[in-house]
DSSP file (Angstrom, degrees, kcal/mol; ACC not computed):
  #  RESIDUE AA STRUCTURE BP1 BP2  ACC     N-H-->O    O-->H-N    N-H-->O    O-->H-N    TCO  KAPPA ALPHA  PHI   PSI    X-CA   Y-CA   Z-CA
    1    1 A M              0   0    0      0, 0.0     2,-0.3     0, 0.0     0, 0.0   0.000 360.0 360.0 360.0 136.4  102.4  116.6  154.0
    2    2 A V        -     0   0    0      1,-0.1     3,-0.0     2,-0.0     0, 0.0  -0.619 360.0-113.5 -85.4 141.3  102.9  114.2  151.1
    3    3 A C     >  -     0   0    0     -2,-0.3     4,-2.5     1,-0.1     5,-0.2  -0.542  19.8-143.8 -71.6 127.2  106.0  114.3  149.3
    4    4 A P  H  > S+     0   0    0      0, 0.0     4,-2.3     0, 0.0    -1,-0.1   0.850  99.5  52.1 -65.5 -35.2  105.3  115.7  145.7
    5    5 A V  H  > S+     0   0    0      2,-0.2     4,-2.1     1,-0.2     5,-0.2   0.884 112.4  45.1 -64.2 -44.3  107.9  113.3  144.1
    6    6 A Y  H  > S+     0   0    0      2,-0.2     4,-2.5     1,-0.2    -1,-0.2   0.941 114.0  49.6 -67.8 -46.9  106.4  110.3  145.8
    7    7 A S  H  X S+     0   0    0     -4,-2.5     4,-2.3     1,-0.2    -2,-0.2   0.893 110.9  50.1 -58.2 -46.7  102.8  111.4  144.9
    8    8 A E  H  X S+     0   0    0     -4,-2.3     4,-2.3     2,-0.2    -1,-0.2   0.905 112.6  45.5 -64.1 -46.2  103.9  111.9  141.2
    9    9 A K  H  X S+     0   0    0     -4,-2.1     4,-2.7     1,-0.2    -2,-0.2   0.902 112.2  53.1 -70.4 -35.0  105.5  108.4  140.9
   10   10 A R  H  X S+     0   0    0     -4,-2.5     4,-2.2     2,-0.2    -2,-0.2   0.907 108.4  48.6 -69.4 -40.2  102.5  106.9  142.6
   11   11 A E  H  X S+     0   0    0     -4,-2.3     4,-2.2     2,-0.2    -1,-0.2   0.897 112.6  49.4 -65.0 -39.7  100.1  108.5  140.1
   12   12 A K  H  X S+     0   0    0     -4,-2.3     4,-2.8     2,-0.2     5,-0.2   0.922 110.4  49.4 -61.2 -45.5  102.3  107.3  137.2
   13   13 A L  H  X S+     0   0    0     -4,-2.7     4,-2.5     1,-0.2    -2,-0.2   0.923 110.6  50.0 -60.3 -41.2  102.4  103.8  138.5
   14   14 A Y  H  X S+     0   0    0     -4,-2.2     4,-2.0     2,-0.2    -1,-0.2   0.876 111.4  49.7 -63.5 -41.6   98.6  103.9  138.9
   15   15 A I  H  X S+     0   0    0     -4,-2.2     4,-2.6     2,-0.2    -1,-0.2   0.951 111.2  48.5 -58.0 -50.9   98.3  105.1  135.3
   16   16 A I  H  X S+     0   0    0     -4,-2.8     4,-2.4     1,-0.2    -2,-0.2   0.883 110.7  51.7 -63.9 -40.4  100.6  102.3  134.0
   17   17 A M  H  X S+     0   0    0     -4,-2.5     4,-1.9    -5,-0.2    -1,-0.2   0.884 110.0  48.6 -59.8 -40.5   98.6   99.7  136.0
   18   18 A N  H  X S+     0   0    0     -4,-2.0     4,-2.4     2,-0.2    -2,-0.2   0.888 111.3  48.7 -67.3 -40.9   95.4  100.9  134.5
   19   19 A L  H  X S+     0   0    0     -4,-2.6     4,-3.1     2,-0.2     5,-0.4   0.914 109.8  52.6 -63.1 -41.0   96.7  100.9  131.0
   20   20 A K  H  X>S+     0   0    0     -4,-2.4     4,-2.6     1,-0.2     5,-1.8   0.914 110.8  48.0 -59.7 -42.2   98.1   97.4  131.5
   21   21 A K  H  <5S+     0   0    0     -4,-1.9    -2,-0.2     3,-0.2    -1,-0.2   0.876 116.0  44.1 -62.9 -40.3   94.6   96.3  132.7
   22   22 A I  H  <5S+     0   0    0     -4,-2.4    -2,-0.2     1,-0.1    -1,-0.2   0.880 129.9  22.2 -74.4 -40.0   92.9   98.0  129.7
   23   23 A F  H  <5S+     0   0    0     -4,-3.1    -3,-0.2    -5,-0.2    -2,-0.2   0.789 131.4  23.6-102.0 -30.6   95.3   96.7  127.1
   24   24 A L  T  <5S+     0   0    0     -4,-2.6    -3,-0.2    -5,-0.4    -4,-0.1   0.836  93.4  83.0-111.8 -41.3   97.2   93.6  128.3
   25   25 A Q  S   <S-     0   0    0     -5,-1.8     2,-0.1     1,-0.1     0, 0.0  -0.336  79.4-108.7 -74.4 149.6   95.4   91.7  130.9
   26   26 A T        -     0   0    0     62,-0.1     2,-0.3    61,-0.0    -1,-0.1  -0.407  45.1-178.9 -65.0 152.0   92.7   89.1  130.1
   27   27 A T        -     0   0    0     59,-0.3    61,-0.7    -2,-0.1    62,-0.2  -0.996  40.4-162.4-156.7 154.1   89.2   90.2  131.1
   28   28 A N        +     0   0    0     -2,-0.3     2,-0.4    59,-0.1    -1,-0.1   0.277  56.2 125.5-112.2  -1.1   85.6   89.1  131.1
   29   29 A N     >  -     0   0    0      1,-0.2     4,-2.5     2,-0.1     5,-0.2  -0.534  54.7-149.2 -66.6 124.1   84.4   92.6  131.6
   30   30 A T  H  > S+     0   0    0     -2,-0.4     4,-2.8     1,-0.2     5,-0.2   0.879  94.8  49.7 -66.7 -41.0   81.9   93.3  128.8
   31   31 A F  H  > S+     0   0    0      2,-0.2     4,-2.0     1,-0.2    -1,-0.2   0.877 112.9  45.4 -70.8 -30.8   82.6   97.0  128.6
   32   32 A L  H  > S+     0   0    0      2,-0.2     4,-2.3     1,-0.2    -2,-0.2   0.908 114.4  51.0 -76.1 -40.6   86.4   96.5  128.4
   33   33 A Q  H  X S+     0   0    0     -4,-2.5     4,-2.6     2,-0.2    -2,-0.2   0.899 108.8  50.0 -56.9 -42.6   85.8   93.8  125.9
   34   34 A L  H  X S+     0   0    0     -4,-2.8     4,-2.0     2,-0.2    -2,-0.2   0.917 110.0  52.3 -54.9 -49.2   83.6   96.2  123.9
   35   35 A F  H  X S+     0   0    0     -4,-2.0     4,-1.0     1,-0.2    -2,-0.2   0.903 113.3  42.7 -56.5 -45.5   86.4   98.8  124.1
   36   36 A R  H  X S+     0   0    0     -4,-2.3     4,-2.5     1,-0.2    -1,-0.2   0.866 108.6  58.5 -68.7 -38.4   88.9   96.4  122.8
   37   37 A Y  H  X S+     0   0    0     -4,-2.6     4,-4.1     1,-0.2     5,-0.2   0.832  98.5  60.3 -58.6 -34.6   86.5   95.0  120.2
   38   38 A V  H  X S+     0   0    0     -4,-2.0     4,-2.3     2,-0.2    -1,-0.2   0.921 107.4  45.9 -58.9 -43.6   86.2   98.5  118.7
   39   39 A F  H  X S+     0   0    0     -4,-1.0     4,-2.4     2,-0.2    -2,-0.2   0.945 114.2  47.5 -63.1 -48.8   90.0   98.5  118.1
   40   40 A V  H  X S+     0   0    0     -4,-2.5     4,-2.8     1,-0.2     5,-0.2   0.949 112.2  50.1 -56.3 -51.0   89.8   95.0  116.6
   41   41 A G  H  X S+     0   0    0     -4,-4.1     4,-3.1     1,-0.2    -1,-0.2   0.881 107.2  56.0 -53.0 -41.2   86.8   96.0  114.4
   42   42 A G  H  X S+     0   0    0     -4,-2.3     4,-2.2    -5,-0.2    -1,-0.2   0.926 110.4  43.0 -58.9 -48.7   88.8   99.0  113.3
   43   43 A V  H  X S+     0   0    0     -4,-2.4     4,-1.8     2,-0.2    -2,-0.2   0.946 116.0  47.7 -67.4 -45.6   91.6   96.9  112.1
   44   44 A A  H  X S+     0   0    0     -4,-2.8     4,-3.3     1,-0.2    -2,-0.2   0.910 111.1  53.6 -56.9 -44.3   89.3   94.3  110.5
   45   45 A F  H  X S+     0   0    0     -4,-3.1     4,-3.4     1,-0.2     5,-0.4   0.860 105.2  52.0 -61.5 -39.6   87.4   97.3  108.9
   46   46 A I  H  X S+     0   0    0     -4,-2.2     4,-1.8     2,-0.2    -1,-0.2   0.897 113.9  44.6 -67.0 -37.4   90.6   98.7  107.3
   47   47 A V  H  X S+     0   0    0     -4,-1.8     4,-2.3     2,-0.2    -2,-0.2   0.957 118.6  43.2 -64.3 -53.7   91.2   95.2  105.8
   48   48 A D  H  X S+     0   0    0     -4,-3.3     4,-2.3     1,-0.2    -2,-0.2   0.953 117.4  44.5 -56.2 -60.7   87.6   94.8  104.7
   49   49 A F  H  X S+     0   0    0     -4,-3.4     4,-2.0     1,-0.2    -1,-0.2   0.868 114.2  51.2 -54.3 -44.4   87.3   98.5  103.4
   50   50 A G  H  X S+     0   0    0     -4,-1.8     4,-2.5    -5,-0.4    -1,-0.2   0.940 112.0  43.4 -67.4 -47.6   90.6   98.3  101.6
   51   51 A F  H  X S+     0   0    0     -4,-2.3     4,-2.3    -5,-0.2     5,-0.2   0.825 109.8  58.0 -73.3 -26.5   90.0   95.1   99.7
   52   52 A L  H  X S+     0   0    0     -4,-2.3     4,-1.9    -5,-0.2     5,-0.2   0.949 111.0  42.8 -58.7 -48.7   86.5   96.2   98.8
   53   53 A Y  H  X S+     0   0    0     -4,-2.0     4,-3.0     2,-0.2     5,-0.5   0.931 117.5  45.0 -65.9 -47.0   87.9   99.3   97.1
   54   54 A V  H  X>S+     0   0    0     -4,-2.5     4,-1.8     1,-0.2     5,-1.6   0.910 115.8  45.9 -68.5 -43.3   90.8   97.4   95.4
   55   55 A L  H  <5S+     0   0    0     -4,-2.3     6,-2.4     3,-0.2    -1,-0.2   0.807 119.8  40.4 -68.7 -32.9   88.7   94.5   94.3
   56   56 A T  H  <5S+     0   0    0     -4,-1.9    -2,-0.2    -5,-0.2    -3,-0.2   0.923 125.9  32.7 -79.2 -48.5   85.8   96.8   93.0
   57   57 A E  H  <5S+     0   0    0     -4,-3.0    -3,-0.2    -5,-0.2    -2,-0.2   0.884 133.3  23.6 -83.6 -39.6   88.0   99.5   91.4
   58   58 A Y  T  <5S+     0   0    0     -4,-1.8    -3,-0.2    -5,-0.5    -4,-0.1   0.870 129.2  39.7 -97.8 -41.1   91.1   97.6   90.1
   59   59 A A  S   <S-     0   0    0     -5,-1.6    -4,-0.2     2,-0.1    -3,-0.2   0.582  98.7-135.6 -87.3  -9.7   89.8   94.0   89.7
   60   60 A H        +     0   0    0     -6,-0.4    -4,-0.2     1,-0.2     2,-0.2   0.801  47.3 155.6  64.9  28.0   86.6   95.4   88.3
   61   61 A L        -     0   0    0     -6,-2.4    -1,-0.2     1,-0.1    -2,-0.1  -0.539  54.5 -93.7 -80.2 150.3   84.4   92.9   90.4
   62   62 A H     >  -     0   0    0     -2,-0.2     4,-2.6     1,-0.1     3,-0.3  -0.381  39.5-114.1 -61.1 143.6   80.8   93.9   91.2
   63   63 A Y  H  > S+     0   0    0      1,-0.2     4,-2.1     2,-0.2    -1,-0.1   0.796 113.4  53.8 -50.6 -34.6   80.7   95.7   94.5
   64   64 A L  H  > S+     0   0    0      2,-0.2     4,-2.1     1,-0.2    -1,-0.2   0.903 110.2  45.8 -70.8 -41.7   78.6   92.9   96.2
   65   65 A L  H  > S+     0   0    0     -3,-0.3     4,-2.4     2,-0.2     5,-0.2   0.955 114.4  49.1 -67.2 -43.8   81.1   90.2   95.2
   66   66 A S  H  X S+     0   0    0     -4,-2.6     4,-2.7     1,-0.2     5,-0.3   0.910 111.0  51.8 -59.2 -37.1   84.0   92.4   96.4
   67   67 A A  H  X S+     0   0    0     -4,-2.1     4,-1.5    -5,-0.3    -1,-0.2   0.868 109.0  49.2 -66.3 -34.9   82.1   93.0   99.6
   68   68 A T  H  X S+     0   0    0     -4,-2.1     4,-1.7     2,-0.2    -2,-0.2   0.935 115.5  42.3 -62.7 -51.8   81.7   89.4  100.1
   69   69 A L  H  X S+     0   0    0     -4,-2.4     4,-1.5     1,-0.2    -2,-0.2   0.878 115.9  48.6 -61.7 -41.9   85.4   88.6   99.5
   70   70 A S  H  X S+     0   0    0     -4,-2.7     4,-2.1    -5,-0.2    -1,-0.2   0.788 108.0  55.0 -75.4 -30.8   86.6   91.5  101.5
   71   71 A F  H  X S+     0   0    0     -4,-1.5     4,-2.5    -5,-0.3    -1,-0.2   0.891 105.0  54.3 -64.8 -41.6   84.3   90.7  104.5
   72   72 A I  H  X S+     0   0    0     -4,-1.7     4,-2.2     2,-0.2    -2,-0.2   0.909 109.3  46.7 -63.5 -41.5   85.8   87.2  104.6
   73   73 A L  H  X S+     0   0    0     -4,-1.5     4,-1.9     2,-0.2    -1,-0.2   0.894 113.5  47.9 -66.1 -37.6   89.3   88.7  104.9
   74   74 A G  H  X S+     0   0    0     -4,-2.1     4,-3.1     2,-0.2    -2,-0.2   0.869 109.5  56.6 -69.1 -32.2   88.1   91.1  107.6
   75   75 A L  H  X S+     0   0    0     -4,-2.5     4,-2.6     2,-0.2    -2,-0.2   0.955 108.3  45.0 -54.4 -59.0   86.4   88.0  109.3
   76   76 A V  H  X S+     0   0    0     -4,-2.2     4,-1.9     1,-0.2    -1,-0.2   0.838 114.1  49.7 -60.0 -39.4   89.7   86.1  109.5
   77   77 A T  H  X S+     0   0    0     -4,-1.9     4,-2.4     2,-0.2     5,-0.3   0.943 111.8  47.8 -64.3 -47.9   91.5   89.2  110.7
   78   78 A N  H  X S+     0   0    0     -4,-3.1     4,-2.9     1,-0.2     5,-0.3   0.922 112.0  50.5 -61.2 -41.7   88.8   89.9  113.4
   79   79 A Y  H  X S+     0   0    0     -4,-2.6     4,-2.6     1,-0.2    -1,-0.2   0.941 109.8  50.0 -60.2 -46.2   88.9   86.3  114.6
   80   80 A S  H  X S+     0   0    0     -4,-1.9     4,-1.3     1,-0.2    -1,-0.2   0.927 118.4  36.5 -60.6 -48.2   92.6   86.2  114.9
   81   81 A I  H  X>S+     0   0    0     -4,-2.4     4,-3.0     2,-0.2     5,-0.5   0.916 115.9  51.9 -73.8 -41.4   92.8   89.3  117.0
   82   82 A S  I  X>S+     0   0    0     -4,-2.9     5,-1.8    -5,-0.3     4,-1.5   0.904 107.0  53.9 -63.4 -38.4   89.7   88.9  119.0
   83   83 A K  I  <5S+     0   0    0     -4,-2.6    -1,-0.2    -5,-0.3    -2,-0.2   0.915 118.8  35.9 -63.1 -40.9   90.8   85.3  120.0
   84   84 A I  I  <5S+     0   0    0     -4,-1.3    -2,-0.2    -5,-0.2    -1,-0.2   0.844 134.8  17.3 -74.9 -41.6   94.2   86.8  121.3
   85   85 A W  I  <5S+     0   0    0     -4,-3.0    -3,-0.2    -5,-0.1    -2,-0.2   0.753 124.8  33.4-113.0 -31.1   93.1   90.1  122.7
   86   86 A V  I  <<S+     0   0    0     -4,-1.5     2,-0.6    -5,-0.5   -59,-0.3   0.928 108.8  43.6 -97.0 -68.8   89.3   90.5  123.3
   87   87 A F      < +     0   0    0     -5,-1.8    -1,-0.2     1,-0.2   -59,-0.1  -0.787  51.0 169.8 -91.7 109.9   87.7   87.3  124.4
   88   88 A S        +     0   0    0    -61,-0.7     2,-0.3    -2,-0.6    -1,-0.2   0.756  59.4  71.8 -90.6 -25.8   89.6   85.2  127.0
   89   89 A E        -     0   0    0    -62,-0.2     2,-0.5    63,-0.2   -62,-0.0  -0.712  67.3-151.2 -93.8 137.3   86.9   82.7  127.8
   90   90 A N        -     0   0    0     -2,-0.3    62,-0.2     1,-0.1     3,-0.1  -0.931  17.3-174.6-108.5 127.0   85.9   79.9  125.4
   91   91 A T  S    S+     0   0    0     60,-1.4     2,-0.5    -2,-0.5    -1,-0.1   0.828  84.8  50.3 -81.3 -36.3   82.5   78.3  125.4
   92   92 A I  S    S-     0   0    0     59,-0.4    -1,-0.2     1,-0.1     6,-0.1  -0.901  71.0-159.8-103.2 129.6   83.7   75.8  122.8
   93   93 A K  S    S+     0   0    0     -2,-0.5     2,-0.5    -3,-0.1    -1,-0.1   0.828  71.5  78.5 -77.2 -38.1   87.0   73.9  123.6
   94   94 A K  S  > S-     0   0    0      1,-0.2     4,-2.2     2,-0.0     5,-0.1  -0.657  70.2-150.7 -84.4 127.6   87.9   72.8  120.1
   95   95 A R  H  > S+     0   0    0     -2,-0.5     4,-2.9     1,-0.2     5,-0.2   0.920  94.2  53.7 -66.5 -44.3   89.5   75.7  118.2
   96   96 A W  H  > S+     0   0    0      1,-0.2     4,-1.6     2,-0.2    -1,-0.2   0.925 112.9  44.1 -57.1 -44.3   88.3   74.5  114.7
   97   97 A L  H  > S+     0   0    0      2,-0.2     4,-2.6     1,-0.2    -1,-0.2   0.870 111.1  54.5 -69.8 -35.9   84.6   74.3  115.9
   98   98 A E  H  X S+     0   0    0     -4,-2.2     4,-2.5     1,-0.2    -2,-0.2   0.933 109.2  48.2 -62.8 -45.9   85.0   77.7  117.7
   99   99 A F  H  X S+     0   0    0     -4,-2.9     4,-2.5     2,-0.2    -2,-0.2   0.830 107.9  54.7 -64.7 -31.2   86.1   79.2  114.4
  100  100 A V  H  X S+     0   0    0     -4,-1.6     4,-2.3    -5,-0.2    -2,-0.2   0.941 113.0  42.8 -67.9 -46.6   83.1   77.5  112.5
  101  101 A V  H  X S+     0   0    0     -4,-2.6     4,-2.5     2,-0.2     5,-0.2   0.907 112.7  52.2 -63.3 -41.8   80.7   79.2  115.0
  102  102 A F  H  X S+     0   0    0     -4,-2.5     4,-2.3     1,-0.2    -1,-0.2   0.896 111.9  46.2 -57.1 -43.9   82.5   82.3  114.9
  103  103 A S  H  X S+     0   0    0     -4,-2.5     4,-2.6     2,-0.2    -2,-0.2   0.829 107.0  58.1 -73.0 -30.6   82.2   82.2  111.0
  104  104 A L  H  X S+     0   0    0     -4,-2.3     4,-2.3     2,-0.2     5,-0.2   0.974 108.0  46.0 -59.9 -53.0   78.5   81.3  111.2
  105  105 A I  H  X S+     0   0    0     -4,-2.5     4,-2.7     1,-0.2    -2,-0.2   0.926 113.0  53.0 -53.4 -42.6   77.8   84.5  113.1
  106  106 A G  H  X S+     0   0    0     -4,-2.3     4,-2.2    -5,-0.2    -1,-0.2   0.908 104.9  52.7 -56.9 -40.4   80.1   86.2  110.5
  107  107 A V  H  X S+     0   0    0     -4,-2.6     4,-2.7     2,-0.3    -1,-0.2   0.889 108.5  49.8 -69.6 -34.7   78.0   84.8  107.7
  108  108 A V  H  X S+     0   0    0     -4,-2.3     4,-2.7     1,-0.2    -1,-0.2   0.964 112.8  48.7 -59.4 -46.1   74.8   86.2  109.3
  109  109 A G  H  X S+     0   0    0     -4,-2.7     4,-2.5     1,-0.2    -2,-0.3   0.829 108.0  53.7 -65.1 -29.4   76.7   89.5  109.6
  110  110 A L  H  X S+     0   0    0     -4,-2.2     4,-3.2     2,-0.2     5,-0.3   0.926 106.4  53.0 -72.6 -40.1   77.8   89.2  106.0
  111  111 A G  H  X S+     0   0    0     -4,-2.7     4,-1.9     2,-0.2    -2,-0.2   0.924 113.0  43.4 -58.4 -42.5   74.1   88.8  105.0
  112  112 A F  H  X S+     0   0    0     -4,-2.7     4,-3.1     2,-0.2     5,-0.3   0.952 113.3  52.1 -57.5 -47.2   73.3   92.0  106.9
  113  113 A N  H  X S+     0   0    0     -4,-2.5     4,-2.7     1,-0.2     5,-0.3   0.947 113.9  41.7 -61.9 -52.4   76.3   93.8  105.5
  114  114 A N  H  X S+     0   0    0     -4,-3.2     4,-2.2     2,-0.2    -1,-0.2   0.864 115.4  52.7 -62.9 -35.6   75.4   92.9  101.8
  115  115 A L  H  X S+     0   0    0     -4,-1.9     4,-2.5    -5,-0.3    -2,-0.2   0.955 114.6  39.1 -63.7 -53.2   71.7   93.6  102.4
  116  116 A F  H  X S+     0   0    0     -4,-3.1     4,-2.8     2,-0.2     5,-0.3   0.860 114.5  55.0 -68.7 -36.6   72.3   97.0  103.9
  117  117 A L  H  X S+     0   0    0     -4,-2.7     4,-2.2    -5,-0.3     5,-0.3   0.921 111.7  45.7 -59.6 -42.0   75.1   97.7  101.3
  118  118 A W  H  X>S+     0   0    0     -4,-2.2     4,-3.2    -5,-0.3     5,-0.7   0.933 113.1  47.2 -70.4 -43.5   72.7   96.9   98.6
  119  119 A I  I  X>S+     0   0    0     -4,-2.5     5,-1.1     1,-0.2     4,-1.0   0.882 114.7  45.2 -64.2 -38.4   69.9   98.9   99.9
  120  120 A F  I  <5S+     0   0    0     -4,-2.8     6,-2.6     3,-0.2    -1,-0.2   0.875 122.6  38.2 -70.6 -36.6   72.0  102.0  100.6
  121  121 A T  I  <5S+     0   0    0     -4,-2.2     4,-0.3    -5,-0.3    -2,-0.2   0.936 126.4  30.7 -81.1 -50.7   73.7  101.7   97.2
  122  122 A D  I  <5S+     0   0    0     -4,-3.2    -3,-0.2    -5,-0.3    -2,-0.1   0.799 132.2  26.9 -85.4 -30.0   71.0  100.7   94.9
  123  123 A Y  I  <<S+     0   0    0     -4,-1.0    -3,-0.2    -5,-0.7    -4,-0.1   0.760 129.6  36.2-101.4 -26.8   67.9  102.2   96.5
  124  124 A C  S   <S-     0   0    0     -5,-1.1    -3,-0.2    -6,-0.2    -4,-0.1   0.412  99.4-130.3-106.1  -5.2   69.3  105.3   98.4
  125  125 A S        +     0   0    0     -4,-0.3     2,-0.4    -6,-0.2    -4,-0.2   0.809  51.9 154.2  52.9  36.5   71.9  106.0   95.6
  126  126 A I        -     0   0    0     -6,-2.6    -1,-0.2     1,-0.1    -2,-0.1  -0.762  55.1 -98.1 -92.8 135.3   74.7  106.3   98.1
  127  127 A H     >  -     0   0    0     -2,-0.4     4,-2.9     1,-0.1     3,-0.4  -0.168  34.7-117.0 -51.5 146.4   78.2  105.5   96.8
  128  128 A Y  H  > S+     0   0    0      1,-0.2     4,-1.6     2,-0.2    -1,-0.1   0.777 112.0  55.4 -62.2 -26.2   79.2  101.9   97.7
  129  129 A M  H  > S+     0   0    0      2,-0.2     4,-1.3     1,-0.2    -1,-0.2   0.893 111.9  41.6 -72.3 -41.4   82.1  103.0   99.9
  130  130 A L  H  > S+     0   0    0     -3,-0.4     4,-2.4     2,-0.2     5,-0.3   0.906 112.6  55.3 -73.4 -43.0   79.9  105.2  102.1
  131  131 A S  H  X S+     0   0    0     -4,-2.9     4,-2.7     1,-0.2    -2,-0.2   0.896 104.5  55.4 -52.6 -37.0   77.2  102.5  102.0
  132  132 A K  H  X S+     0   0    0     -4,-1.6     4,-2.3    -5,-0.2    -1,-0.2   0.885 106.3  50.0 -65.8 -40.6   79.9  100.2  103.3
  133  133 A V  H  X S+     0   0    0     -4,-1.3     4,-2.1     2,-0.2    -2,-0.2   0.965 112.4  46.7 -59.7 -51.9   80.6  102.5  106.3
  134  134 A L  H  X S+     0   0    0     -4,-2.4     4,-1.6     1,-0.2    -2,-0.2   0.890 113.0  48.4 -57.3 -40.7   77.0  102.7  107.2
  135  135 A A  H  X S+     0   0    0     -4,-2.7     4,-2.5    -5,-0.3    -1,-0.2   0.882 109.1  55.1 -70.5 -35.7   76.5   98.9  106.9
  136  136 A T  H  X S+     0   0    0     -4,-2.3     4,-2.4     2,-0.2    -1,-0.2   0.872 103.4  53.8 -59.4 -44.0   79.5   98.3  109.0
  137  137 A I  H  X S+     0   0    0     -4,-2.1     4,-0.9     2,-0.2    -1,-0.2   0.923 113.2  44.4 -57.7 -43.9   78.2  100.4  111.9
  138  138 A I  H  X S+     0   0    0     -4,-1.6     4,-0.9     1,-0.2     3,-0.5   0.952 115.5  45.0 -66.5 -49.2   75.0   98.4  111.9
  139  139 A V  H  X S+     0   0    0     -4,-2.5     4,-2.7     1,-0.2     5,-0.2   0.782  99.1  72.9 -71.0 -29.7   76.7   95.0  111.6
  140  140 A F  H  X S+     0   0    0     -4,-2.4     4,-2.8     1,-0.2     5,-0.2   0.927  96.8  49.0 -41.9 -55.6   79.3   95.8  114.2
  141  141 A F  H  X S+     0   0    0     -4,-0.9     4,-2.3    -3,-0.5     5,-0.3   0.879 110.7  50.2 -65.4 -41.1   76.8   95.6  117.0
  142  142 A W  H  X S+     0   0    0     -4,-0.9     4,-2.7     1,-0.2     5,-0.3   0.959 112.5  48.8 -54.3 -49.0   75.4   92.2  115.7
  143  143 A N  H  X S+     0   0    0     -4,-2.7     4,-2.2     1,-0.2     5,-0.3   0.928 115.0  41.0 -59.7 -49.9   78.9   90.8  115.6
  144  144 A F  H  X S+     0   0    0     -4,-2.8     4,-2.3    -5,-0.2     5,-0.2   0.942 117.9  45.4 -68.0 -46.2   80.1   91.9  119.0
  145  145 A L  H  X S+     0   0    0     -4,-2.3     4,-2.1    -5,-0.2     5,-0.2   0.889 116.1  45.6 -69.2 -37.5   76.8   91.0  120.9
  146  146 A S  H  X>S+     0   0    0     -4,-2.7     4,-2.4    -5,-0.3     5,-0.9   0.927 116.3  45.2 -71.9 -40.1   76.4   87.6  119.3
  147  147 A R  I  <>S+     0   0    0     -4,-2.2     5,-3.0    -5,-0.3     4,-0.3   0.893 114.4  48.9 -64.2 -38.1   80.0   86.7  119.7
  148  148 A K  I  <5S+     0   0    0     -4,-2.3    -2,-0.2    -5,-0.3    -1,-0.2   0.949 123.8  29.0 -69.8 -46.3   80.1   87.9  123.3
  149  149 A F  I  <5S+     0   0    0     -4,-2.1    -2,-0.2    -5,-0.2    -1,-0.2   0.615 130.1  33.0 -98.0 -13.8   76.9   86.1  124.3
  150  150 A I  I  <5S+     0   0    0     -4,-2.4     3,-0.3    -5,-0.2    -3,-0.2   0.843 132.2  21.0-100.6 -53.1   76.8   83.0  122.1
  151  151 A L  I   <S+     0   0    0     -5,-0.9   -60,-1.4    -4,-0.3     2,-0.5   0.889 128.3  32.7 -89.6 -49.0   80.4   82.2  121.6
  152  152 A F      <       0   0    0     -5,-3.0    -1,-0.2   -62,-0.2   -63,-0.2  -0.572 360.0 360.0-116.7  67.7   82.6   83.7  124.3
  153  153 A K              0   0    0     -2,-0.5    -1,-0.1    -3,-0.3   -63,-0.1   0.501 360.0 360.0 -68.3 360.0   80.3   83.6  127.4
């Protein structure tokens, strides 16, 4: 018969080890990286979404200009956290060049973002903030897959 206290301690240790693996250890597992990237994307989205609103509503910039500026702030946030927490392997050894490639992928994502934002807002008559959510969902997959397979192999 197994001692219940020992079994309980073992189970807690197992849970702690798995949480450590999921959140703290470096990994090349694509599914685990995607899981982490969702969190990183969420933080970057909050930065992007917040600045879009502030720049459009309070600075009175056109929503596409606000979207471009806020996307850049989200991009820098995304790069910083992704570099530390999501992607451990580098394809490019020079950090400045890596950021340039990361940014070029982001610029393509920005093009998609603004295109979908414009279509949803101007042609589908959806409020620009909801359009941003829809565009972000689409662009999220471009950003993750291209960064995973082009930049951080």
